[in-house]
C-alpha positions as CSV (number, residue, x, y, z in Angstrom):
1,M,-60.5,38.8,-41.0
2,K,-57.7,37.8,-38.9
3,K,-59.0,35.5,-35.2
4,L,-60.6,37.8,-33.0
5,F,-61.9,36.4,-29.6
6,I,-64.6,37.9,-30.1
7,H,-65.1,35.4,-32.8
8,H,-64.5,32.1,-30.8
9,P,-67.7,30.3,-30.0
10,L,-67.0,29.6,-26.2
11,F,-67.0,34.1,-25.8
12,R,-70.1,34.3,-28.1
13,L,-72.2,31.9,-25.7
14,L,-70.8,33.0,-22.3
15,S,-70.2,37.3,-23.0
16,P,-73.6,37.6,-23.3
17,L,-74.9,35.9,-20.3
18,F,-72.2,38.5,-18.4
19,S,-73.6,41.6,-20.5
20,G,-76.9,41.0,-20.2
21,A,-76.6,40.5,-16.3
22,L,-74.8,43.2,-16.8
23,V,-77.7,45.0,-18.4
24,Y,-80.3,44.2,-15.7
25,L,-78.9,45.2,-12.9
26,L,-78.3,49.0,-14.6
27,I,-81.8,49.2,-15.3
28,L,-82.7,48.2,-11.6
29,L,-80.2,50.3,-10.0
30,I,-81.5,53.4,-13.0
31,N,-85.2,52.6,-11.5
32,N,-84.3,52.2,-8.2
33,N,-84.8,48.9,-7.2
34,I,-82.5,47.4,-5.5
35,A,-84.8,45.4,-4.1
36,Q,-85.7,42.9,-6.3
37,I,-82.9,42.1,-6.9
38,R,-83.3,39.4,-3.9
39,E,-86.9,39.0,-4.3
40,S,-86.8,38.4,-8.1
41,F,-83.4,38.0,-9.7
42,L,-83.9,35.3,-11.7
43,G,-87.0,37.0,-12.8
44,Q,-88.6,37.1,-16.7
45,E,-86.9,40.4,-17.0
46,L,-83.7,39.2,-16.7
47,Y,-83.8,36.8,-19.4
48,I,-84.6,38.9,-21.5
49,C,-82.1,41.0,-20.6
50,I,-80.1,37.9,-21.8
51,A,-81.3,37.7,-24.7
52,L,-81.3,41.2,-26.2
53,A,-77.7,40.9,-25.5
54,Y,-77.7,37.4,-27.2
55,I,-79.4,39.8,-30.5
56,I,-77.4,42.4,-30.1
57,Q,-73.8,40.8,-30.4
58,E,-74.9,38.3,-33.1
59,Y,-75.6,41.4,-34.9
60,A,-72.6,43.6,-34.0
61,R,-70.3,40.3,-35.0
62,F,-72.6,40.0,-38.6
63,S,-71.6,43.8,-39.2
64,L,-68.4,43.2,-38.2
65,L,-68.0,40.5,-40.6
66,L,-70.7,43.2,-43.4
67,F,-68.2,45.7,-43.4
68,E,-64.9,44.0,-43.7
69,K,-66.1,42.3,-47.0
70,I,-67.2,46.1,-48.3
71,K,-64.3,47.4,-50.5
72,G,-65.0,50.9,-51.2
73,T,-62.8,53.9,-52.1
74,E,-64.1,55.7,-48.9
75,K,-61.7,56.8,-46.4
76,L,-61.2,55.3,-43.2
77,F,-62.8,57.6,-41.4
78,W,-65.8,58.1,-42.7
79,K,-66.3,53.9,-43.2
80,L,-65.3,54.2,-39.7
81,I,-68.2,56.4,-38.9
82,I,-70.9,54.9,-40.8
83,Q,-70.0,51.4,-38.9
84,V,-71.1,53.2,-35.6
85,L,-74.6,55.2,-36.7
86,S,-75.5,51.7,-38.8
87,S,-74.7,49.5,-36.1
88,V,-76.0,51.4,-33.0
89,A,-79.3,52.0,-35.2
90,V,-80.1,49.0,-36.3
91,C,-79.0,48.1,-32.5
92,I,-81.8,50.8,-31.7
93,V,-83.9,49.0,-33.9
94,L,-83.7,45.5,-32.6
95,V,-84.2,46.6,-29.0
96,S,-87.5,48.3,-29.4
97,G,-88.9,46.0,-31.5
98,V,-88.2,43.3,-28.7
99,M,-89.9,45.7,-26.3
100,Y,-92.5,46.1,-27.4
101,I,-93.2,42.3,-28.1
102,Y,-92.3,41.9,-24.3
103,F,-94.1,44.5,-22.6
104,S,-97.6,44.0,-25.5
105,T,-97.9,40.2,-25.3
106,I,-96.0,39.5,-21.8
107,L,-96.6,42.9,-19.8
108,K,-100.3,43.9,-21.7
109,Y,-98.8,47.5,-22.4
110,S,-97.2,49.6,-24.5
111,P,-93.1,50.6,-22.9
112,N,-92.9,54.3,-22.2
113,S,-90.4,56.7,-23.8
114,T,-87.7,56.4,-20.6
115,E,-88.5,52.5,-20.7
116,L,-87.1,52.8,-23.9
117,L,-84.8,55.3,-23.7
118,I,-82.9,53.8,-21.4
119,F,-82.9,50.4,-22.4
120,N,-81.6,51.6,-26.3
121,S,-78.2,53.8,-24.7
122,I,-77.9,50.9,-22.2
123,F,-77.3,48.2,-25.5
124,A,-76.2,51.0,-27.7
125,V,-72.9,51.4,-25.4
126,I,-72.9,47.7,-25.6
127,T,-72.4,48.0,-29.5
128,I,-69.9,50.5,-29.1
129,I,-67.6,49.5,-26.6
130,Y,-68.2,45.2,-29.0
131,L,-67.2,47.6,-32.4
132,A,-64.3,49.6,-30.6
133,L,-63.2,45.8,-29.1
134,Y,-62.6,44.9,-32.5
135,L,-61.6,48.0,-34.5
136,S,-58.8,48.8,-31.4
137,H,-57.6,45.0,-32.3
138,Q,-57.7,45.6,-36.3
139,F,-55.5,48.7,-35.9
140,L,-53.0,46.8,-33.6
141,Y,-52.9,43.9,-35.5
142,K,-52.0,46.6,-38.6
143,I,-49.4,48.3,-36.5
144,N,-47.4,45.0,-35.6
145,T,-47.7,43.5,-39.3
146,N,-46.4,46.6,-40.9
147,R,-43.7,46.7,-38.1
148,I,-42.8,43.3,-38.5
149,E,-42.8,43.4,-42.6
150,E,-40.2,46.5,-41.8
151,E,-37.7,44.4,-39.8
152,V,-38.3,41.3,-42.6
153,I,-36.9,44.4,-44.8
154,A,-34.5,45.1,-42.3
155,K,-33.6,41.5,-42.2
156,R,-33.0,41.1,-45.5
157,D,-31.1,44.1,-46.6
158,V,-28.5,43.3,-43.7
159,E,-28.4,39.5,-44.8
160,E,-27.9,41.3,-48.8
161,D,-25.7,43.2,-47.9
162,F,-23.4,40.9,-45.4
163,V,-23.8,38.3,-48.6
164,A,-22.3,41.7,-51.1
165,F,-19.7,42.1,-48.6
166,K,-18.7,38.8,-48.7
167,K,-18.7,38.4,-52.2
168,G,-16.3,42.0,-52.3
169,I,-13.8,40.2,-49.5
170,N,-13.6,36.9,-51.4
171,P,-12.0,35.8,-48.3
172,E,-11.6,32.4,-49.9
173,L,-9.5,34.0,-53.2
174,L,-7.7,36.9,-50.3
175,F,-6.7,34.0,-48.0
176,E,-5.5,31.4,-50.9
177,S,-3.7,33.8,-52.6
178,L,-1.9,35.4,-49.7
179,E,-0.9,31.6,-48.8
180,A,0.3,31.0,-52.6
181,L,2.1,34.2,-52.7
182,I,4.0,33.2,-49.5
183,V,5.5,29.9,-51.2
184,L,5.9,32.0,-54.7
185,M,7.8,34.3,-53.0
186,K,10.7,32.3,-52.1
187,Q,10.5,30.3,-55.0
188,H,10.6,32.7,-57.7
189,P,10.7,36.8,-56.7
190,E,9.9,37.3,-59.9
191,A,6.3,35.2,-60.5
192,A,5.9,36.6,-56.9
193,E,5.6,40.5,-58.3
194,A,3.9,39.7,-60.9
195,M,1.0,37.7,-59.4
196,I,0.6,40.7,-56.9
197,D,-0.1,43.4,-59.8
198,N,-2.8,40.3,-60.3
199,F,-4.0,40.4,-56.6
200,S,-4.4,44.6,-56.8
201,S,-5.8,44.5,-60.6
202,V,-8.8,41.7,-59.2
203,Y,-9.4,43.8,-55.8
204,R,-9.2,46.6,-57.1
205,Y,-11.7,46.0,-59.7
206,I,-13.7,44.1,-56.9
207,L,-14.0,46.6,-54.6
208,S,-14.5,49.1,-57.4
209,R,-17.6,48.0,-58.7
210,K,-19.9,48.3,-55.6
211,K,-20.6,51.5,-57.1
212,R,-22.1,50.5,-60.6
213,E,-24.6,48.6,-61.2
214,L,-24.1,48.1,-64.9
215,I,-20.6,48.1,-66.7
216,S,-19.2,47.1,-70.0
217,L,-18.3,43.5,-70.8
218,E,-15.1,44.7,-72.4
219,E,-13.9,45.9,-68.7
220,E,-15.9,42.7,-67.5
221,L,-13.1,40.7,-69.6
222,N,-10.1,42.8,-69.0
223,A,-11.0,42.2,-65.6
224,L,-11.3,38.0,-65.7
225,Q,-8.5,38.2,-67.6
226,E,-6.4,39.4,-64.5
227,L,-8.2,36.4,-62.4
228,L,-7.5,33.6,-64.7
229,Q,-3.6,34.8,-64.4
230,L,-3.6,35.1,-60.7
231,Y,-5.6,31.7,-60.9
232,N,-3.2,29.9,-62.8
233,H,-0.9,30.7,-59.4
234,L,-3.0,28.6,-57.1
235,P,-3.4,24.9,-56.8
236,Y,-6.0,24.6,-59.8
237,R,-6.2,23.4,-62.9
238,K,-4.9,25.9,-65.0
239,T,-7.3,28.3,-67.5
240,R,-6.9,30.4,-70.2
241,L,-10.1,32.0,-72.6
242,A,-9.7,30.1,-76.1
243,R,-12.0,32.4,-77.5
244,V,-13.5,35.4,-77.6
245,N,-16.0,36.8,-79.9
246,T,-18.8,39.3,-78.2
247,E,-20.5,42.5,-79.3
248,E,-20.5,45.5,-77.4
249,S,-23.0,45.1,-74.4
250,Y,-23.3,45.2,-70.6
251,V,-23.3,43.0,-67.6
252,V,-24.0,42.9,-64.1
253,P,-20.4,44.0,-62.3
254,G,-18.3,40.9,-61.3
255,C,-21.4,38.4,-63.4
256,L,-18.6,36.3,-65.5
257,L,-15.6,36.6,-62.6
258,L,-18.3,34.8,-60.2
259,T,-19.6,32.4,-62.8
260,V,-16.0,31.5,-64.2
261,E,-14.1,30.9,-60.6
262,R,-16.7,28.7,-59.9
263,I,-16.3,26.9,-63.1
264,I,-12.5,26.6,-61.8
265,K,-13.5,25.3,-58.7
266,S,-15.7,23.0,-59.9
267,T,-13.1,21.1,-62.3
268,I,-11.0,17.9,-60.9
269,L,-7.4,19.5,-60.9
270,S,-5.1,18.7,-63.7
271,K,-1.5,19.5,-64.6
272,D,-1.6,17.7,-68.2
273,Q,-4.8,19.8,-69.5
274,D,-6.0,23.2,-69.5
275,L,-9.4,24.2,-69.2
276,L,-10.6,26.2,-72.1
277,L,-13.9,28.5,-72.2
278,D,-15.5,29.4,-74.9
279,I,-16.8,33.9,-74.6
280,T,-18.9,34.6,-77.5
281,T,-22.4,36.9,-77.6
282,E,-25.2,34.8,-79.5
283,G,-28.2,37.2,-79.7
284,D,-29.6,38.7,-76.5
285,F,-27.1,36.4,-74.8
286,I,-23.4,36.0,-73.3
287,L,-22.6,32.3,-73.3
288,V,-19.4,30.8,-71.3
289,C,-18.7,27.4,-72.9
290,Y,-16.6,24.4,-71.5
291,S,-16.0,21.2,-71.9
292,P,-16.6,19.9,-67.9
293,Q,-14.5,17.6,-66.1
294,E,-16.1,18.7,-63.0
295,K,-15.8,17.0,-59.5
296,L,-18.0,14.2,-57.8
297,R,-19.4,16.4,-55.6
298,T,-18.9,20.0,-56.7
299,S,-21.4,20.3,-59.8
300,F,-21.7,23.2,-62.1
301,T,-25.5,23.6,-62.2
302,D,-28.0,26.8,-62.2
303,E,-27.4,26.3,-58.3
304,A,-24.0,27.8,-58.7
305,V,-25.1,30.9,-60.4
306,A,-28.3,31.2,-58.4
307,D,-27.3,35.3,-57.1
308,I,-26.1,36.1,-60.3
309,A,-29.9,35.6,-61.8
310,Y,-31.2,36.9,-58.9
311,S,-29.3,40.0,-59.4
312,Y,-30.7,39.8,-63.2
313,Q,-33.9,40.0,-62.6
314,F,-34.0,43.6,-61.2
315,Y,-32.6,44.8,-65.1
316,T,-34.3,41.8,-67.3
317,S,-36.9,39.6,-68.0
318,K,-34.6,37.5,-69.9
319,T,-32.9,34.5,-67.4
320,L,-29.4,33.4,-66.6
321,S,-28.7,29.6,-66.8
322,V,-27.3,26.6,-67.1
323,I,-27.5,24.5,-70.7
324,E,-26.0,20.9,-70.3
325,E,-24.9,19.1,-73.6
326,A,-23.4,15.5,-74.3
327,L,-19.4,17.4,-73.9
328,K,-20.2,21.0,-73.5
329,K,-22.2,22.9,-70.6
330,T,-22.8,26.4,-71.6
331,I,-24.1,29.0,-69.2
332,Q,-26.2,31.9,-71.0
333,I,-26.2,35.5,-69.7
334,P,-28.3,38.0,-70.5
335,K,-27.2,40.5,-72.4
336,L,-27.4,44.0,-71.2
337,T,-28.1,47.2,-72.3
338,L,-28.0,51.1,-70.7
339,N,-31.4,51.8,-71.8
340,E,-33.1,48.6,-71.6
341,S,-36.1,48.0,-70.2
342,S,-37.8,46.1,-67.9
343,D,-40.7,43.3,-68.4
344,H,-41.3,43.5,-64.9
């Protein structure tokens, strides 16, 4: 139960004082005994009303806690009806019992039906108001919670769309390619044309993959070849596929491109040595292996492929991971099939 001010100790201590005094004034007004306000406002009747207010409000609070713990399959409407009727019924029993005890022991006579009706009616209304205050707070809390959850989901969707948009555009690759193309057009126009073909092929693939959830490994490898040729025009270590031995399977579009791109950017620049990549399949995984010579401040770890691993969790329970060995680093990418069912 969410914290409400009716559970605050100060409210529990002071509220019955005011509600009890109000009940006493109402009874005087109903009985046309206004003159008693001046004569004996602080009489024993006032204390009885305050004591009853304490008993009724504490019981109402206890009933709220009790019904909060009851987890039934009934409809909410019937649960509320039962809660209100049972609370009012117990309130009437408590008020009647206290009135009988007070009248018989202090006043030495039994209360009549009119007096019981007045006391029970007023305290029943107080009980209903107390319940209505709590229930309205609970409904308002649920409505606000649902709205906040919707806003959080909407915010997450916007952030994911923005991240996907950035991946699709890949502004860093775009500007690096354009800058390299400007230089290459002046020095080697023919090589510039080949670079433009590679550039257009890569971006055509990047932009078209948004409409597809899974793509064949063969198609992803073809796009990867175009990406490697494009990166070989840029100021990074020259990269090529040394060994490709794969079986028919499916991958999340762009997973190999993003993985290899981050490997290239984390590798130390060298003109004398190429970066060799082996892409093979083994069991339920696609393996991307290479000999790491990484930059001091940019190491390829699990964090580098965290976004790709997040995408894979919607398709399979197998995890994407980075395995580091003495002279080799391997990225394990789960193989997917079109009829694969998630274990989630």
